[in-house]
N, C-alpha and C positions, 0 to 999 in steps of 0.2 A: 373747733367743734363743727360737726356736720349738721347743718340745720335744714337740709333738704327735706321737703315734704312731698311724698309721693301719693297721688290720688289714683286709686285703682280703677280708672275709667274703662278698662277692658274686662272688668269682672263679668263673668257669664259668657264671654266670647271664647271661641275655639279657633286656634290658628294651626294650619299645616305649614311647616317650614321644610322645604326641600333643598338640600345642598350642604348640610353640616358634615364636614369631613374631620375637623379638629377644632380646637379652641381658638384658632386664628381665622376661622371661616366667617365671612360676612353673614351667612345664614345664622351662625351662632349668636352674633350680635343682635340680630332680629329676634331670635328666640328669647334671649335674655331680657330684651326690652318688653316684649309682649308679656312675659311671665311677671316681670316686675310690676306691670300695670294691671295684673289680675287675671290675664287670659290663661286658659288651659292650652298647652302646646303639644302638638304631635310632630315628632321628628322622623325623618327617614334616613336610612343608611344604605350605601351603595351595594355592598357585598360583605361577605364574611371577613375579608381582610380589613375592611373599614370598621366593622362592628366594635372591636376593642377600643377604638378611639372615640366612637360616638356614644357608646352605652354609658360611660361614666358621666358624660355631659347630660344625657337624658335623665339620668338618676338625680343629678344636681338640681334640676328644675322640675322633677316629678313629671316628666313628659312620657307619653306613649311613644313607642319606637316601632317603625314598620320598615321592611326592606323595600327598596325601590331603585331599579336600574331602568331608566326609560327606554333603553335599547332592547330590553328583554320583553318579548310579547306577553301581554297579560298582567305584568306587574303593576303598571299604572292603574289599570282597572281594578285590581285587587285592593290597592290602597284606598281608593274611593268607595269601594264596596264595604270595606271595614268601617270607614268613617260614616257611611250612610246607616249602617246598623246601629251606630252609637248616637245618632242625632244629626244636628245641623253643623255647618261650617261657616265661619265668619271672615276668616283671613287666610289668604294663600300667598306664600312667598316662593318664587321660583328663583333659585340662586345656583344654577348649574350651567356649565359650559364645557365643551370639549371639542378639540380638533386633533387629529393625529399629529404627532410631533413633527414629522417631516413637512407636513402641510402648514403647520403653525409657524415653524421657524424659517420656512422658505417664503419667497415673495408671492404675491397673489398670482402672477403670471405662471408660476410653477406649481400652483395648487392643483392637485388631482381632482377629478370629478367625484370620486368616492370620498375623498377627504372633505371636499366642499359640502357634499350632501350630508355627511355624518355630522359636520359642525353645525349645519343648519338644522338638522333634526334635533340634536340634543340641546343646542343653545337657543333655539327659537321655536320650532314647531312643537316641541314638547310642552311649551307654555300654552300654546293654543289648545292642545289636547287636554292639559290640566284644567284650563278655564272651562272647557266644555263639560268636563266631569264635575267640576266644583260648583258651577252656577246653580244646578238644581238643588244643591245642599244649602245654598245661601238664601234660605226662604225669606228672611227679613232683610235682605241686602247684605252687602259685604264689601271687601276690598281685596284687590289682587296686585301683587308687585313682582316685577321682573328686573333683574340686575343688568345694567348696561355699562357703558364706558364712553368717555369723550371721543374715543376713536371711531365711534359710529358716525360722527358728524364732521370731524376734522381728521386729516391724516396724522397718525401717530407712528413714527418709525418703528418697525418691527412688530406692529400689531397685526399686520398682514390680513389673512383671511377673516379674522375676527371682526375687522372693521365693517365689511359688508354684512356679516351675520348679525352684528349688534344693531346696525341700521335697520335691518329687517325686523328685529325684535322690537325696536322702538316704534316702528310703524304698526306692528301687530298690536302693541299696547293701545295705540290711538284708535285703531279700528275696533278692538274689543271694548274699549271704553264707550264707543258709539253704540255698539250692538247691545251691550249689557246695561247701559244707562237706564233704560226704561224699567229694569228690574232692580234698580237702586244698588247696582254693583259698580264700584269705582275701580279703575285700573290705572296704574302708574308705572312708568319705567323709572328706576332709580339709578343715577349715574354717579357712583362714588369716585373720588380722586384715587390716585395710585395707593394701593394697600399691600402690605407684605403678607400675602396669602399663598397657600400651596399652589393654587391655580395660576397666580401671577408669576410664580417662579419659573414657569415654562416659557416665558417671554424673554427673548434675547435682550441683554443690556437693561434689564428691568431696574437695576440699582440706579442707573442714570435717570430714569423716569422719576424715581423717588426723590432724588436730589434736586431735579429740576422743579418738581412740585413745591418743595419747601422754599426754593429761592424765588419763585415767581408768584405763588398764590398770595393774594392780598392779606390773608390772615397769617401767612408765614409759617405754617406748620402742617404736618400731615394729619389727615383725618384717620379715625380708627373704626373698628367694627361697631363700637357702641354708638358712635355718631350716626352711622347708617341705620342701626336698629332703632334709635330714638326717632329718627325721621319717619321711618315706616310706622312706628307706633303712633306718632302724631297723625299721620295720614289715615290710619285705620280707626282713629277716634272720632267721636261726634264733632270735635272741633274742626275737622276737615271735610265735613259731609257734603260740601258744595264743590269740592275739588276733584277733578278726574281728567284723565287723558294726558297728563303732563309728563315730561321728562324732568325729574327733579335732581338737580346737581347737589351732591354733598361732597364738596371738594375745596372748601376754604376760599371759594371765589376764583379758582384757577381757570375755569371755563370762560371767564370774561376777558382774559388777557390775550391780546393778539400774539 
């Protein structure tokens, strides 16, 4: 018998979740957790090709759906203009990352300038841009999350250019937490362990990372998107109102192992 009791502590809150591509997306785990705890959710989809995969998920949780490609001028501003017309915002999740395949799968020494800048723009600076647009809508405070990975702090073979990019993202989270703290807006980087997502499939030998995580993590099992979503929901709740600026690992303890 399932005796779980769910307290809808996010009732009355509105969350924008950026990065749902399909039901395996980390962003989808966040959206599910927020909705389960009572929040209204707004999802974005990348383009018309992605829409058939995202629209059924949005319908499942009664979420508003807006187009967003952060590389397309004006689209980010249009999303926040739509949100502003409808009221306030309480939660922001940035769960997007991109690097051209040749730059991602080659070593850092061989990464092109264009590839590096594109990876930094989509995977890091777009979060700063989102934060600037979201902050005025968080009239009563709020919380912001960006997805990182352990490769930001330690060398993970084949993670390549995304290591420096995620390191920049984690630093950006700390500085945003400092700047937005007086407005009662909390900012965290979330660092999940290896997850089988579409984005991760672009990494060379990713199956080896998954197997290594299971064998070395103290809890001895992989995390999933629901684990990540539940962590973000907790951090967005009043129970975590004094926490900000952290990189929070959701990896079964893998990060503590040398």
